[in-house]
N, C-alpha and C positions, 0 to 999 in steps of 0.2 A: 345245580344246573337245571334249567327249566326244560321240561319235556315238550317237544313240538307236537307230538301225537299222544293223546290221552291213552294210558295203559301200556305205552311202549317206553321202556327205560333206555336212556342213552348212557354210554360208558362214561364214567367220570374221569377227570384228570388225575385224581388220586390213584385210581386203579392203574392208569397208564404209567404213572411215576413208580409205583411199587413194582409193576411188571418190568419196567425198564431197569430198575435196580437189580432184579434177579438176573435178567438177561445180560446186563452189563458185566456182572461178576463172571459169568461163564464165558462171555465173549472176550473179556480182557485176559482171562486165563489162557484161552486158545491163542490169542494174538501174542501173549507173552511167550508161550511155548514155541510158537513159530519163530519169533524174534530171537529167542535164546538158541534155538537150533541153527538159525541162520548165522548168528555170531560165532557160536562155539564150534560149529561144524565146518567152518570155512577158514581160510587164512586170516580172517578178521579176529580169530581167537587170540592173536598176539596183542591185540588192543582191547580185549574184553573188559578189563577193569575200567577203561574210559568209556566204552560203548554201552555197557549194560545199564547204567543209570539213565542214559539218554533213551535207550530202547524201552525201558519201563515207563518213562514219562510219555513217550510218543504213543505207546500202545494204550496207556490209560486215557489219553486225549482222543485217540481215534475210536476207541470202543464206545465212548459216550454217545456221539451222534449216530453211530451205526446201530446201537441198541435202541435208541429212541425211534429210529426209522423201522426197525424190525418188529417192534411190539404190535403195531396195528395189523401187520400181516399175520402174525400169530393169532391175534384175537379173531380176525375174519375167518381164518382157517378153522378155528375151533367152533365158531358160531355156525359156519356152513356144515360142519360135521354134525352138530346137534340138530340142525334143521333137517338134514337127511335122515337122521334117526327118527325124528318126530314124524316125518313124512312116511317112513316105512311102517311105523306103528299106528298111523292115522290119528296122531295126537294134534290138538290145536297148537299153533305156534304162539309166540309171545305177542300179545296185543290182539289176538284173534279170539272170537267168541264161537264156541261150538254149538 
């Protein structure tokens, strides 16, 4: 990826994909747990053998786009936190010359 401003790095797509994979696993687990409680804790439990495979597939499909959308928010949040720490310590930011 080509940098638009010399000295300032831009996040790569590879980093986003790797972060998405990590977030996907956690998010899919949470959605699976929610779906399992929904099925097993309600009268739907009588049909659990038929509903559980569908619930697993739906949560796997729903977690992918949600995790893809969540990763930039997490990166921005972390970058802002680092910028505040640098500002507090009077350190130059990325791409800045002191």
